[in-house]
Structure formats: structure tokens, C-alpha cells
C-alpha positions as CSV (number, residue, x, y, z in Angstrom):
1,M,66.1,-115.0,39.1
2,R,67.6,-112.0,38.0
3,N,66.6,-110.8,34.5
4,I,69.5,-109.7,32.5
5,K,69.7,-107.5,29.5
6,L,72.6,-107.9,26.9
7,T,73.7,-105.4,24.2
8,L,75.2,-107.1,20.8
9,A,76.9,-106.6,18.0
10,Y,77.6,-109.2,15.7
11,D,79.3,-110.0,12.1
12,G,76.4,-111.8,10.4
13,T,78.5,-112.9,7.5
14,G,78.9,-116.7,8.9
15,Y,75.2,-116.9,10.3
16,H,72.0,-117.9,9.1
17,G,70.5,-115.5,10.8
18,F,69.6,-114.4,14.3
19,Q,67.1,-117.1,15.3
20,R,68.2,-120.6,16.2
21,Q,67.7,-122.9,13.0
22,T,67.3,-126.8,13.0
23,N,69.8,-127.4,9.9
24,A,71.5,-124.3,10.5
25,I,73.5,-121.9,12.3
26,G,71.8,-118.9,13.9
27,I,73.1,-116.3,16.2
28,Q,70.9,-117.2,18.8
29,Q,72.1,-121.1,18.9
30,V,75.4,-119.7,19.5
31,L,75.0,-117.3,22.4
32,E,72.6,-119.3,24.5
33,D,75.2,-122.7,24.3
34,K,78.2,-120.4,25.0
35,L,77.2,-118.4,27.4
36,A,75.9,-121.3,29.3
37,K,79.3,-122.0,30.5
38,V,79.2,-118.6,31.9
39,F,75.9,-119.0,33.7
40,G,76.1,-122.3,34.7
41,H,72.6,-123.1,33.3
42,T,71.5,-123.5,30.0
43,F,68.3,-120.8,29.2
44,R,66.7,-119.5,26.3
45,I,67.1,-116.0,25.1
46,H,64.4,-113.1,24.2
47,M,65.6,-110.8,21.3
48,A,64.6,-107.6,20.2
49,G,64.1,-108.9,16.8
50,R,65.3,-111.5,14.0
51,T,67.6,-110.3,11.6
52,D,67.9,-112.4,8.5
53,A,71.1,-114.3,7.1
54,G,74.3,-111.6,6.7
55,V,72.4,-109.1,8.4
56,H,75.0,-107.2,11.2
57,A,74.3,-105.2,14.6
58,Y,75.9,-102.6,16.6
59,G,73.3,-102.9,18.8
60,Q,71.0,-106.1,19.2
61,V,69.6,-106.3,22.4
62,V,68.6,-109.6,24.1
63,N,67.0,-110.8,27.4
64,F,67.0,-114.4,29.8
65,K,66.5,-115.1,33.2
66,T,69.3,-116.6,35.6
67,S,69.7,-117.9,39.2
68,C,73.6,-117.2,38.7
69,T,75.1,-114.8,41.0
70,I,77.9,-113.3,38.7
71,P,78.2,-109.5,38.8
72,V,76.7,-107.7,36.5
73,D,79.9,-105.6,35.5
74,R,81.5,-109.1,34.8
75,I,79.3,-110.6,32.6
76,V,81.2,-108.8,29.2
77,I,84.7,-109.9,30.6
78,A,83.2,-113.7,31.0
79,S,81.5,-113.6,27.6
80,R,84.5,-112.8,25.5
81,K,86.5,-115.9,26.8
82,V,83.5,-117.8,25.4
83,L,81.6,-116.1,22.1
84,P,83.3,-116.3,18.9
85,Y,85.4,-113.2,17.6
86,D,82.3,-112.1,15.4
87,I,79.7,-111.9,18.5
88,V,80.6,-109.4,21.1
89,V,78.6,-108.8,24.4
90,T,79.1,-104.5,24.6
91,H,77.4,-104.1,27.8
92,A,75.3,-106.1,30.4
93,E,72.8,-104.8,32.8
94,E,70.3,-106.0,35.0
95,V,66.8,-105.1,34.2
96,P,63.5,-105.7,36.5
97,D,61.6,-109.3,35.4
98,S,58.8,-107.5,33.2
99,F,61.2,-106.6,30.9
100,D,61.1,-108.1,27.2
101,A,63.8,-107.5,25.0
102,Q,61.1,-107.4,21.9
103,F,58.0,-106.7,23.7
104,S,59.4,-103.8,25.8
105,A,60.9,-102.2,22.7
106,K,59.7,-98.8,21.4
107,S,61.7,-98.6,18.5
108,K,64.6,-99.4,16.3
109,I,67.1,-97.8,14.3
110,Y,69.0,-99.5,10.9
111,V,71.2,-98.4,9.1
112,Y,71.9,-99.5,5.3
113,K,75.9,-98.9,4.1
114,I,76.4,-98.1,0.1
115,Y,80.1,-98.0,-1.3
116,Q,79.7,-95.8,-4.7
117,H,82.8,-97.5,-6.8
118,T,83.5,-99.0,-10.1
119,V,86.6,-101.0,-7.8
120,P,85.1,-103.3,-5.2
121,N,87.1,-103.2,-2.0
122,P,87.3,-106.8,-1.1
123,F,87.7,-106.2,2.5
124,W,83.9,-104.7,2.5
125,R,82.7,-107.2,0.6
126,N,80.4,-109.1,3.1
127,M,80.0,-105.5,5.1
128,I,78.8,-103.1,2.3
129,W,77.0,-103.1,-0.9
130,T,78.9,-101.9,-3.6
131,I,77.3,-100.4,-6.5
132,P,79.5,-99.2,-9.5
133,Q,77.0,-96.0,-10.3
134,T,77.4,-92.7,-8.6
135,L,74.1,-92.1,-7.1
136,D,71.9,-88.3,-6.5
137,I,72.4,-88.4,-3.1
138,S,69.8,-85.1,-3.1
139,A,67.0,-86.8,-5.0
140,M,67.1,-90.0,-2.5
141,E,67.2,-87.7,0.7
142,N,63.9,-85.7,-0.5
143,A,62.3,-89.3,-1.8
144,M,63.2,-90.3,2.1
145,Q,61.3,-87.6,3.7
146,I,58.5,-89.0,1.9
147,I,58.3,-92.1,4.2
148,V,58.4,-90.1,7.3
149,G,55.1,-90.7,9.1
150,T,52.9,-93.2,9.6
151,H,52.1,-95.4,6.5
152,D,51.1,-98.5,5.1
153,F,54.7,-99.9,3.8
154,S,52.9,-102.7,2.0
155,A,54.6,-102.1,-1.1
156,F,58.2,-102.7,1.0
157,R,56.9,-105.8,2.6
158,A,58.2,-109.0,1.5
159,S,56.1,-112.3,1.8
160,G,56.7,-114.6,4.5
161,G,56.9,-112.1,7.3
162,S,54.7,-112.5,10.5
163,S,53.3,-109.4,11.0
164,V,49.3,-108.5,10.5
165,S,49.4,-105.1,9.7
166,P,51.2,-103.2,7.2
167,V,51.0,-99.9,8.9
168,R,54.6,-98.4,10.6
169,T,55.2,-95.4,11.6
170,I,59.0,-93.7,10.9
171,M,60.0,-91.1,12.8
172,E,63.3,-90.0,11.0
173,V,65.7,-90.7,8.3
174,G,69.1,-89.9,7.2
175,C,71.4,-90.0,4.3
176,Q,74.9,-89.3,5.3
177,L,77.9,-89.6,2.4
178,Q,81.5,-90.0,3.8
179,G,83.6,-90.3,0.9
180,K,82.3,-92.8,-0.8
181,I,80.2,-94.6,1.7
182,L,76.6,-93.5,2.0
183,E,74.8,-94.7,5.2
184,L,71.0,-94.5,5.1
185,S,69.5,-94.3,7.9
186,F,66.0,-95.5,9.3
187,W,64.4,-94.9,12.8
188,G,61.0,-96.4,13.1
189,N,58.5,-98.0,15.6
190,G,58.4,-101.1,13.8
191,F,59.9,-103.0,10.8
192,L,58.0,-105.3,8.6
193,Y,59.8,-108.2,7.1
194,H,62.7,-107.2,4.6
195,M,61.2,-103.6,4.8
196,V,64.9,-101.4,5.2
197,R,66.6,-103.6,2.2
198,N,63.3,-103.5,-0.1
199,L,63.4,-99.4,0.7
200,T,66.7,-99.2,0.0
201,G,66.7,-101.0,-3.4
202,T,63.4,-98.6,-4.4
203,L,65.9,-95.6,-3.2
204,V,68.4,-96.8,-5.4
205,N,66.9,-96.6,-8.5
206,V,65.7,-92.8,-6.9
207,G,69.6,-92.1,-7.0
208,L,70.0,-93.9,-10.6
209,G,67.6,-91.5,-12.3
210,R,65.5,-94.6,-12.4
211,T,62.4,-93.9,-10.6
212,T,61.4,-90.4,-9.4
213,N,60.3,-88.9,-6.1
214,D,57.0,-88.5,-7.5
215,G,57.3,-92.1,-8.9
216,F,58.3,-93.2,-5.3
217,K,55.8,-91.8,-3.5
218,T,53.4,-93.5,-5.7
219,I,54.7,-97.0,-5.1
220,L,54.5,-96.1,-1.6
221,E,51.0,-95.3,-1.8
222,G,50.1,-98.1,-4.4
223,R,50.8,-100.7,-2.0
224,D,52.0,-103.2,-4.6
225,R,55.0,-105.2,-3.6
226,K,56.0,-105.9,-7.4
227,K,56.0,-101.9,-8.1
228,A,58.7,-101.4,-5.7
229,G,63.0,-101.8,-6.4
230,A,64.9,-105.2,-6.1
231,T,65.2,-106.0,-2.1
232,A,68.9,-104.5,-1.5
233,P,71.7,-107.2,-0.4
234,A,71.4,-108.3,3.5
235,H,74.9,-107.7,3.9
236,G,75.0,-103.8,3.9
237,L,72.1,-103.8,6.4
238,Y,73.2,-103.1,10.2
239,L,70.4,-103.0,13.4
240,K,72.0,-100.0,15.0
241,E,69.8,-99.8,18.3
242,V,67.1,-100.5,20.2
243,L,65.2,-98.3,22.2
244,Y,63.2,-98.6,24.9
């Protein structure tokens, strides 16, 4: 059996998250059903991480086992013929049998996009969070540096997650403004349920002057979700890359 690793980009707007669902369509279901036509048999994929409904990806990673002999350099082309327009295989490779998209991952990079404008762009309504106010980017950058390192992120953890420990390590953060679009980036060894969206909602409060940098640090150290900001909308979040 061959172990195939795929890198995916997708628009999560039309799906109820990545994981296969009982009463709704998840991206996993579409991948397994459509790619079975390419490989000639059914299979179950292993994913690097479960993205929620409406969340997008530039670099989601999956793997699966197959007995199909299709050359690896033909998989990307063949997948285009069966997958819908909003799910794209960007890279395919054969990997060692021990590779697992989830458990072999060392870290992940997420980005969150915010459009600062009083007039929403209708073409971005499902891709970027629009905020009518101007944010204090410098204050947000300073607040983001507070989370670099190993911390208990209970204050930014939503209920319903499966992780036992709330401790995560953030290696690097970024805050980049391109025109009116602000992109927040988070590189960490793992992320709790809704962690990036909850961090973003709280950072926006910093940018609006509702929370100070000291207040942000107090929220982190207090470990109380009720003290943090609202959860940012799903449609501004992207899984950018999974590192192995």
C-alpha cells in the first residue's frame, strides 16, 4: 500500500467544516467521495486539523493509503477533473508509511484577515471580516507579542474542544497591513478550539482602544474565557500551512 500526502486549498464557505458530517456536507466527505473515482476504491483520509464551518485553507494536509498505481505527478491533474471548484489539490507526494497528517505535524500557521472600511466589499463577504473602524495596529502588534512563548490559553479556548491541556506554544506572530486589509498571523505547535478566532476578537478590542496591552496580558494570565473578547467570525480565518 502507498501512503499519499495531499496539500489542499479550499473555500470553506459552502461546507459545514472539514470533518465528515451526518446531516451536512463536510469537505472530508467530498474529498473521499470524489477522489475514489481517481484511485478506484474508497478510503478514509487523515487530516492535519479540523477547520470549522466557513473557515478556509491555503495549506491543509491530508494523507491516505491506496493500492492504486497512478503516478504521483498525475494526481493533481486528475483531481481537478472530479473535485468541485472550491476544493483544490495543490500538491501530491508519496510519503513513508509512518507519516500521519495529524500526528506527524510539528506546527501550524493560521492567518486572520480583517478589512477596515465603512463600506463592505460584497466580493469579500465570505472571505474577510469587515470592521468599519480604524484599528490601532501598533497596539495590536504589541499585544500579540505577549502571547509568544508557552502559555495556558484557557482564556481563548471555546467549550466543546477535545484537547485535554490548554497549554500551547506560540513561536511567532505577525501583524501586516496591506492597504485596508490587516492580516494577523499565528505560528504555533497547536491551537485550541476557536483559539485564533478568540485571540483575534480580543486583539480587535485592543485595536479599538477597549482593552489595553496590560489588560490583554491580564486576560491571558487570568485564564477566564468570559474576560476575553468575542469570537471573530469564521470566514476571516485561514489555515495557511502545516509544518512537518
